[in-house]
Each structure stands twice: as structure tokens, then as C-alpha cells.
N, C-alpha and C positions, 0 to 999 in steps of 0.2 A: 504493499499499499504506499509505503513511504517513497519507494522508487517511482511508482506511478504518479504520485503527487508531484515529485520533483520533475519528472518528465513533462507533466502538464504545465507547470510553472515556466519551464524552459521554453516550451512551445508558445505559451502566451507572451513571454518576453520577446521572443523572436518576431512574433506577429506585430507587437507594438513597435519594435524597432523598424520593421519593414514599413509599417504604415507611416511613421514619422519620416522615413527616408523619402517616400514618394508623396508626402503630403503637400509639398510646395506645388506640384503639378495640379492637384485638385484645387488648391487655393487660386492658382492662376486662371483656371477655367471658370471658377466661381466669380472672380472679378470681371472677366469678360462678359459673363452672363448678366451680371448686375449692371454693367455699363450699357449693354444692349437694352435691358428692360427700362432703365432710367434715362434713356437718351433724350426723351422729350422733356421731362421735368428739369434735367440738368442743362438743357439748351446747348447740346454739344455742337450743333451746326453753327449757332450764333457765336459761341465761344471760339470756334476754329476760325470764323471769319474775322472776329476781333483780333485774334492773335496774328493772323495774316496781315491785317492792316497795320498792326503795331510793328511787325518786323519790316514792313515796307517803309516805315517812317524813320527807321534807325539810321544813323550816320556812320561813316567809316570809323570815326573815333571810338564808337562803342565796340566795334569788333577788334580794334587794336587793344583797347583796355581788356576785353574779354580774353583774347588769346595771350596777351602778356601776363595777365593774372594766372591763367591756367599753366603757362610755362613756368612761372615763379613757384607755384605750389608744387608742381610735379618735380621741379628741380630741388626744392627743399626735401621732398620725400626721397629723392634719389640720393642726396647727400647723406641723409640719416641712414638709409638702407645700406649704403656703401660703408659708412663708419661702423655700423653694427655688424656687418659681415666681416670686416677686417679685424674687429675686436673679438667677436664671439664665434665666427666661422659659420653663421647661419643667417637666414633672412628673418627680420623681425616680423614681417607680415605673415610669412609662412609659419613661423613659430606660434604666433597668436592664433592663426587658423587651426593648426593642429591641436594646440593645447586647449583652446576655449570653444571654437566654433564646431570642430569635429564632434566632440561629445554631445553637443546640443542637437546636431543633425543625426545622431544615432550611429556614428562611425564606431568601428570596433578596432581596438589597438591590436594589430597583428603581433607585435612584439610580446605583449603580455600573454597572448594565447600560445605563441610559440614557446615561451619560457615555461608556461604551465604544462605543456605537453612534451617538453624536451626529455631526452633519454639521459642515461648515466654518462655517456660519452660527451654529450653537450655540456653537462654540468662540469665535467673535468676540464673541458675547454674554457668554460667561463671562469673557473677558478684559476686556470693558468693565465688567462688574460688579465685578471685582477692582480695576480702576483707580478706580471710584467709591468703593470702600471704603478708598482710600488717605487717610491723615491729612495735612492740609495746614496750613501755617503761616497763622494768622489775620492777614490784612493790616491789620486794625484793632485789633490787640491793644493792651492797656493797658500802662502802666508799672508795674513791680513795686513800686518804692519809693513813688512818688507816688500810686498808685491802688489796687493790690491790697493793699499793706500797710496803707494807711489803712483799708480795709474790715475787715481783720483786727483792727486796733486798736479799731475802734468796735463791731464785732459779736462778736469772739472766734471767728469762723469762718474756716476756710482756704478761699479761693475757688479755689485751684489744687490739682489732684491731683498725686501723685507721678509718675504716668505722664506727665502733661502737662509737668511741669517737667523730667523726664528727656528728653523729646523736644526741648525747648528747649535743653538742654545739648548734645545731639547736633547740633542746628542750629548752635549757636555754635562748636563744634569744627570743623564743616564749613566755615562761612563765614569764621571769624576766625583760623584756624591753617593752617600749611603745613609741609612737611617740613624747610624750612630755618630754622625758628624757633629751633632749638637753637644756631644761630650768633650770635644776638643775645640778650643776657641778659634784657632786658625782655620780649621775645616769648616766651622760654623760660619765664619766670615766669607769663606770662598763659596759656601753653599748659597749664600745670598748674592754673591758677586756674579755667579753664572746666570742668575735670573735678571740681572740689571740689563736694561736696554741701552743706556748711555755708555759708550765705550770708555769715556773718561772716569765714570763712576766705577766701572769694573777694574780699570787699572789702579785707581786709588785704593780700592778694596784689597787688591792683590798686594800692594805695598804695605798696607796695614796688617795683613796676615803674615807677611815676612818679618815684620817687626816683633811679632809674638813668637814665631817658630819657623824653622826651615820647612816650608810647605811646598811640596812638589807641584801641586796644582796651581799655586800662585806663580811659580816660575813658568809653568806652561802658558798661562794667560799672558804674562809679560812677553814671552818669546813669540807668541802668536800675534799680539796686537800692538805692543809698544816698540819692539825692536824694528828699526828702519832698514836694516840690512840683514842678509842671510848670515853673515859672520856673527853679528850680535845675537841673532836668534839661536845659533848653534852654541854660543857661550852660555846662554840662559838654559838651554835644554840640557847641557852637561851638568849644570848645577841642579836642575830638576832630576836628572838621572841619579845623582849622588843621594839626594833626599828620598826619592822614590824607591831606590833599591833597598835602603834601610827599612822603610815601612813595609816593603814587600816581604823581606826576610822575617821581620817580627810577626806579621800577620800570618805567614805561612806556618809558623810553629803553633799558632793558636786557632787555626781555622776549624779544628774539630771540637772545640770547646763549646760550641753553641751556634745557633743561626746568626746571631749578631756578629760574631767573629768571622763566620763564613762569608757574610755579605761584605764585611770590611776587606777580607782577603780578595774577594772578587773585584772590588773597586781598585785595590792596589795593583792587581794584575793588569787591569785595563789601563791604569795610569802608566805602568812600566812599559807595556807593549806600545802604547801611543808615543811615549818619549823616545824609545829606541827607533821606532819607525820614522819619526820626524828627524832624528839625528842622521839616519841613513839618507833621507831626502835632502838634508842640508849638505851632506857630503856629496851627493849627486849634483846639487846646484853649484857647488864650489869646484867642480871638476874632478873630485876624487872618486871616480866611478867604481874602481876596483874595490876600494874600501867600502863604498855603499853596497856593492854586491855581497861582500863578505858579511856585513852587518845584517842584511836582509836574510841571507841563508841561515845565519846563526839564530836569528829571531824565529824563522819558520821551524827550525829544528827544536828550539826551546819551547815554543807554544804552538804545536801543530793543530790544535783544535780551534784556535781563534781565527776562523776564516772570515769573520765579519769585517775585518780591516782590508781584505783582499790584497795582502802584501805581495802575492805572486804577480799582480799586475805591475807593481813598482819594480819587481825583479825583472820582468820581461822587458820593460823599457830600458833599464840600465844595461842588460845584456845586449840588447840591440845596439845601444851606443858603443859598446865594446866590439860589436860585430861578431860576437860569440854565438853564431847561428846554431851550432850543435847543442849548446846549453839551452838555447831558446827552444829547440825542438824537444829536448828532454823535459822542460817545464810544461810545454804544451801537452806532451803525452800523459802527464799526470793530471792536468786540470781541464783539458778539452775532452771531457768525458760526458756521455749521454745523460748520466745521473746528476751532473753538477750544472748549476745555472750558467748560462752563457753570458758573454759580454762582447762589446765591440772590439776590445783589446784581444780577446781570445780568437774571435773569428777572423779579424783582419790581419793579425800576426800570422796565423796559419796560412792565410792567402798570400801574404808577403813571402813566406818561406817557399811556397810552391811556385810562386811567380818568379822568384830569384833563380830557379833552376833553368828557366826557358826565356826569361824576358830579354836578355842581352842579344839573343838571335831571333827574336820574334818579329815577324813582318806580316801585317794583315793581307798584303797582296799575295805573298808566298803561301800563306795559310789558306787562302781562298782557292788557289790553284791545286795544291797537293793535299789539302785537308789538314786537320789537326793531329799531331802525334799524341801518344799516350800521356806524356809529361805535360804537353800543352793543354790537353783535355782536362787533366787533373787540376791544373792551375786555373783554368776557366771555371770549372765547377767550384773550386774553393772561393773564387771571387763572387760567383753567383750566390754561394751560401752566405758569405759575409754581407753582401748587399741586401739579401732577403732579411737578414737579421736586423740590420740598420741601414736603410736606403739613404740616409742623409749624409753619411761619411764621404762618399766619392766627390761630392761638390766641393767639400773643403780640401780634400787631398789634391784635387785637380785645380784648385784655386779659382773655382767658379763662383764661390762665395767668400766674403772676407771673414777672417777669424776674429773672435773676441776672447777675452780672458774667460777661462772655464769657470762655471759656478762651483760652489762647495758641495752641491748635491746634483745628482744626475738622474735621469729617467731612462732606464734601459730601453733601447730601440728608438729613443727619441732624439731630438735635435741637440739637447743638452749633452747627451753622451757622445754624440758625433763631434761636438766642439771640444769636449775634454780629450777625446782620442786624438783628433787631428792636431790639436795644439802641441802635443808632445811627440807624435809619431810621424808628422809630415817630413821631418828631416830624415827619418829612417827610410821612408819610401823614396825620397830623392836620392839617397845614397846608393840604392840598388839600381843599377843601369837598366832602363827599359821597363821598370815596374809600373811607373805611372802611365807609360804608353800602352801597356797591356791592359791596365785598368780602364783607360780611356776607351779602348776599342771593344771592351767586353761587358762593362758593368750594366749598360742599359738593356742588354739581352735578358737580364733577370726578370724584367717586368713582363716579358712575353710568356714566361712560365707561370706567372701568378697574375692573370688578368683581373681577378677579384680578390685583392689581398686582404680586405676586411672580412671576407667570408671563408676563404680557404687558402692555406699556405702550401708550400711545396716541401720544405724540410723543417719548418717551424710552425708554431701555431699561427692562426691568422693575426695580422697586424692589429694591435690594440687601437681603439678609436679614442682613447683618453690621452694620447701623447701630446696633442696640440695644446689642450687646456693646461696640462701640468707644465709644459715647457714655457708657456707664456707667463706662468707664475715664477719659474726658476730663472729665466733669462731677463736681462734688462730691457727696458722699453725701446732703446735705440737700436736694438738688434731685430732684424726681420726674421721671424721664426720660420724655419723650413717645415712645410706641411706635406704629408704623404698619406694617402694618394692625393694628388692635386685636385682641389675642389673646383667645380664649375660654378660660374656665376648663377645665382638663383634667378628664377623666372621673373620675379617682381622687380629686380634691379634692371634687367633688360627691358621690361615693359615700361618702367618709369623713365628710363633713359630714352626710349623711342617716343614716349608721350611728350616728354620735355622738349626733345628736338623738333618734333612735328609742330607743337604749339608755338615754339619760338620761331620756326620758319613761317608759320602763318602770320604771327604778329609782325615779322619783318616785311613780308610781302604786303600786308595790309597797310603798313606805314609808308612803304615806297610807292605802292600803286593803290591808293584808296578807292578810286572810282571803279577800277576793274574788279578789285576784290569785293567791293560793295555789291556790284552787279552779280558777281558769282555767289555771294552769300545769300542775296535775296532770291536768286534763281534756285539755289539749292533748298533753302527753307520753303520757298513757294512750291517747289516740286514735291517736297515731303508732305506739306500740308494738303496739297491738291490730291495726292494719293490717299491720304487718310480720309479726306472729305469725300472723294469718289467711292471709297469703300463703304463709308457710312450711308451715302445716297443709294448705293447699290443694295445694301442691306434693307434700307427703307423701301426701295422700289420692289424688291422681292417680297417683303412682308405685305405691302399694299396689294400686290398682284395676287398673293395667296389669299388674302382676305376677300378681294372681289370675286375670286373664283368660288370661294365657299358660299358667298351671298348669292351668286348666280345659281349654284347648284340647289341651294335651299328654295329659292323662288321657283325654279323649274319643277322641283318635286311637289311643291304646294299647288301649282297651277295644273300640271298634267301628271296625274298619278301614273308612274311608269310601271311596266311589267317587271317581274323579279329580275330578269337578265339585265334590263336597262338600269335598274336600281343598283345592282352590283357593279355595273360598268361605271356609273357616276361616282360611287363611293370608292372605287379602286384607284 
């Protein structure tokens, strides 16, 4: 009974939705019928004659004002639609129509029904898409004081967005604080310092904490934000290492005494790993690349489970600088695994190594004549794999788009990750002879294999649709965000552009040739009104003719009683 009642309600609901969908046609015919019935009381013929006389008396100035106003209004709508499309990636009119008008007309959201009826495979795909839209800490992020602030001093532009810095503040509170910080005065001050929005207030709090005790996190903050050179930052990080190593050894001995000590040891471990990683990056910036590689290898051996920092990506970049391609291949063999999350560094470094084997002798003309060899085919497939994972990178490597400073956080498969990768790896691609030429000849072929990247991928999951929105939050406003797949202009932008151009042309022609356009307008309006008037007269003539025929039949029947056959003939 319950199932029968539910089925009846569903059928009733579908009938109501169907009736509302086609109700506008019924309404249209009802209006036409009412106009026909009330044509005499409404004096439609007289009103049409009055309108025709009014239009005949209009001067060309009226038409100039009319077309000019229409052009201005449509131009304002066009400007607003274009601004909204550039900022949010969709048409305002279409969004309002889909969000508000479509439910009123009884439209059904296909996405909701598809989601309700999706299978387990679709659910896995959705979960993967959500994970790919997660914002990650940039493993190659720059130093605020020594690099980001220097850029601001020179150009006057802010390279970091508020959203990006807010994410960094959350990371610092997660890595560098714990619940027992209030028991130690210096750590309590630093716990408040990481929450401060004002940089000067954070720096002052760090100095205040150092006056109380040798605090490792205070040295970290000063090295990141107050130091104006990499050498100064390295000096402060060495002081932080001395203080952090002592705290780590003490908490390591007490970690099993309770949950409070365990949380403190976890915090001290994060602090120590962060300091050593930044010291390795300082050595890499200062040209001591071999020392940086040794520090990274030692750090990965000492803390193999802390993969959240992605230290292997720092190691890959340093090894490429040393041109130690065999070591790079060994690192890729460990981390380019199907069970591990991918990144642009992993995919494009693998493509670079395979391109290095054939790029120096590669020629597109010779390849078109003889075909691709096995090694060339492997290189092309590796490039296609990398481009499918992040299609924004080739434009930066081929210098088709200008680079900016990478943000502190990136979105995998997004424009922010492409900038972070190309900023450090462009020199490595240039160093390999012919690698950029091979990339230039083959990267666009990827898109032929994935004609619908948002629906189905080739080697990876479908490209997530959330990258554009997240990248606009992570990247500064002066950078033009790369969008994939490229969106076509909405219909309403094209429509308003055409309407604005057409009305502007009419206004210009009316202003230049007022008499000729006045005659044209009067003739057009007169023709339209004449057609409407003739239709009304034709309807009246047909109704009068039908009425006279009925009267004639009635009189004939009353005067001469016809036989049954004649009666049927008259009524037929």
C-alpha cells in the first residue's frame, strides 16, 4: 500500500509539472480569445488607427533618442555581463535563469537526478575529484621577507593573496602549536603570534618570546618574515635548529608518558622537519646544491613517514640542477607510483627524462616521413600524460604566458601548480637540448585524446571543474588565470553585443540621414500596423459572413419547411 501511494504521488507530481510546463501555451490562446471577444468594447480598430496617426507625426529626433537609449542600455548590460563572466566564469542572466526561473517553470535538475542514481564507480570518481580540488602547501614556496617582500618593494604589487596567507596561518597553527603551549610563556606568546594578521605584530611577538627563552618557532617566524636576504634567513634557521633539536630530544624521551607529551612531541617533530627542510632550501638558493641534496636525503631517511612536506619534490629539483639524471630516475621510480598522489613535478620530470633521450635528434619532418620510433613514442606518451594531468604547464614552459612568483599554496592540476612548477623547472627544460621543441610539437595532441575532459579522462580522472575558482583565490588579481577547457562566450553576451551594435548603427544612420530613416521607420511601422489591422478586419468580415449565413438559413427554414434531406444539407 505504501509503495502504491508513493507511486500515485509521483505520477500526480509529474502531471502537475507537465501541466505547468505547457501552461504558458494555454495562457497565450486564452489571451487571444479574450482579445477577439472584447475587440468591440476595447475599440481595437480605433486604437490602431490612433497609434498609426501618432507614429506618422513622430520626428526623426524621436527615433535617434529611441535607438540611442536602446544602444546605451544594451551596452551597459553587455559590460556587466562581460565583467561577471570574466570574474565568475558564467553568465549572470543564464545563472539567474537556471537558479530562479527554471524551478518556477517546472524544470528538473539533471545533475541532482544523476547524482541520486549514480553508481559506486561514480561516487569514487566524485571523491577523487574532490581530493584533487584540495589546496596543498607549495613544497617550493619562497621566503616572505627575502623574496616576496623584495618583489613588493620593487614593483609595488602584492604577490600573495589574503586567502593564500590565511591558509599559511592555519598551517603554522597546525604544525607549530599544541594544547600544552599555555604552560610555557614563550610558546604561549608564539601561539598568539601565529594568529596575528599584522606582520609587524607577529615579528614583535617573536622578539618578545626570544627575550623569555630560546624559542625555535620564534626564530622560524623571524627567518620567514623579517630576514631580508637568504643568508640572514639561513642564520636564523640555524639558531632555530639548535633550539628545536633540544626540544625534540627532550620530548622524545617523554612522548609515552601521556597524550599531552605525545602531542608536544608531534609538534616538536614538525618544527624540526620544517627547519631542516628550509635550511636545505637556503643552501639550494645560495648555490650549495650538493649540500642541499645531502640534507634532503638525510631528512627523508630520518623521517620517512612525513610525506606531507613533499620533500622529494625539492630533491628532484636539486638533482636536476646537478644534472644527476640517474638519481632523478631513481627518485621517480619510488614516488611515481599508481598508489601515490601525482603532481606536475612528478609527471613533467618523467616526461623530461624520456624526452632527453630523443629530443636532440628529433625532427617533426623526419618523424612524419618515417614514423615515430619506440623511444620517441614513449617520450610523446609521457608528454601527453603530463599535459593531461596539468594542461596549463606547457604555456609557461614555452613562454607563451608570463610567469609570476608562485603562491604559498597550490591546487593540483590547476594554474597555481603550473606556475610553481615552471618557475623552478623552466631552466631544466632549457638545459636539455630539443626538449622544448619536442614539447612544442606534441603537447596539443593530448586534447584530441580527451575531447570531453570534464566528463572522461584518458589516464587520469576527469579534469576537476573547481580549479578556476580556487586559482582565482590563490593567485593575485594582476595575473590572468589560465582556464581549461577554454570556455565559450555565453549566448547572452553575444546577444547583447549584437543588440548594442545594431541599435547604435540605427542611431547613427538616423542622425546622419533623418529624413530617409524617418520614411523607413514610418513605412515599417505602417506596414506592421496595416497587417494587424487587415487581420482584424478579416476576422470581423469572416464573423459577419458566418452570422449572415446563419440568419439566412434560419429564415429559409421558417418560410419553407424543407424535407429532411434538405434540412440536413442546410445544417451540414
